[in-house]
C-alpha positions in Angstrom: 0.0 0.0 0.0 1.4 3.4 -0.9 2.6 5.5 2.1 0.1 8.3 1.3 -2.8 5.8 1.6 -1.4 4.7 4.9 -1.4 8.3 6.1 -5.0 8.8 4.9 -6.1 5.6 6.8 -4.3 6.7 9.9 -5.9 10.1 9.8 -9.4 8.5 9.4 -8.7 6.5 12.6 -7.7 9.7 14.5 -10.9 11.4 13.3 -13.0 8.5 14.5 -11.6 8.6 18.1 -12.9 12.1 18.9 -15.3 14.8 17.9 -12.8 17.3 16.5 -13.5 21.0 16.0 -13.0 22.6 12.6 -9.8 24.2 13.7 -8.5 20.9 15.1 -9.4 19.0 11.9 -7.5 21.6 9.9 -4.4 21.1 12.0 -4.7 17.3 11.8 -5.0 17.7 8.0 -1.8 19.8 8.0 0.0 17.3 10.1 -1.0 14.5 7.8 0.0 16.4 4.7 3.5 17.0 6.1 3.7 13.4 7.2 3.4 12.2 3.6 6.9 13.6 3.1 8.4 12.3 6.3 8.8 8.9 8.0 9.5 9.9 11.6 6.5 11.5 13.5 7.4 13.1 16.8 7.5 16.5 18.5 10.7 17.4 16.8 8.9 16.9 13.5 6.0 19.0 14.6 8.3 21.8 15.9 10.2 21.8 12.6 7.2 21.8 10.3 5.0 24.2 12.3 7.5 26.5 14.0 5.9 29.5 12.3 2.6 28.6 14.0 3.9 27.9 17.5 5.3 24.4 17.1 4.4 21.4 19.2 3.4 23.5 22.2 0.8 25.4 20.3 -0.5 22.4 18.4 -0.8 20.4 21.7 -2.9 23.3 23.1 -5.1 23.4 20.0 -5.6 19.7 20.2 -6.7 19.8 23.9 -3.4 18.4 25.1 -3.7 15.3 23.0 -0.7 15.7 20.7 1.3 12.9 22.2 -1.6 10.5 22.0 -2.3 11.6 18.4 1.3 11.1 17.3 1.3 7.7 19.0 -2.0 6.7 17.4 -0.9 7.9 14.0 2.4 5.9 14.2 0.6 2.8 15.3 -2.0 3.1 12.4 0.8 3.8 9.9 2.8 0.8 10.8 0.2 -1.7 11.9 0.6 -5.1 10.3 -1.8 -5.9 7.5 -4.6 -8.3 8.5 -5.5 -11.1 6.1 
């Protein structure tokens, strides 16, 4: 499966876990778009990609202090073994 499709599936799982606001969804979409071009997803990645918007600290605040959980869920969804 292409990596971009993995990112889309991971984002869909994140969306399903919570009732996100429009602003939060916009940030999750931005995060996913950047992720298509990267392999490592962590706070350093977020700080680098979104430094002009406040980095990980700001994104964590906008996502109701759930950034760590989202990064973990996204990584798990991206690299989950395929089921038969």
